[in-house]
Residue, then its C-alpha position, 0 to 999 in steps of 0.5 A: m043349275t046356277v047361271i051367270e049372265k054372259k055380260t056379268a061373266v065377262k066382267l068377272g073374267l069367267c068366259g075364258k075359263a069355260s071348260t065344257t058346253r051344254e044345251a040349256h032347255g027352257a020355255g023359250g027354247t034351247l040355248s048353248s051354255s058354257m060351263t065353268t067352276v067358280k071358286s066362291m059365290k056369295v049371296g048375302d052371308v051365304e057362300a058356296r065354294d067350287l060351284q059349277v055354273g052355266i054362262l048364258d046370254l040372258s039379255n032377252l029377260t031384260k026386254c020384258g021391261c020388268i027387270e033392269e039388270f040381270a046378273g044371273i039365276i041362283g040355282y039348286n046347286f047353290v041353295k040345296d043345303y038351305r031352307v030358302i024363305i022368299d019374302y015377296p013384299k020386302q023383296e028379300i031372300h033368307f037362307e037358313 
C-alpha cells in the first residue's frame, strides 16, 4: 500500500478527504491509518491514477537521523505494473 506522511497529506489537502480508517501493522507496532484515493500520483515520469493511499504519521522515521524529510512510501499498488530497478550507489529508482 502506498502511504503519504500526514504532514505531506495536510499540505496537499488530503486529510479532509479520508474515506475510511484502517489499522497498519509493522515492526514498530500498530498505527491507525486514514484511507483516501488520489486522482494522480507521479514519481518521475511514471504516473498512477485513482490510487488508494493510506495517510500515516511517519514522523518517527525521521528521528533515527538517517532521513531528514519523509513524504511517504511508494507501495505495491503503485509499482505493480512495472519492473523496478533500484540503483543504490546512484540513489535512483527506475521503472520499466
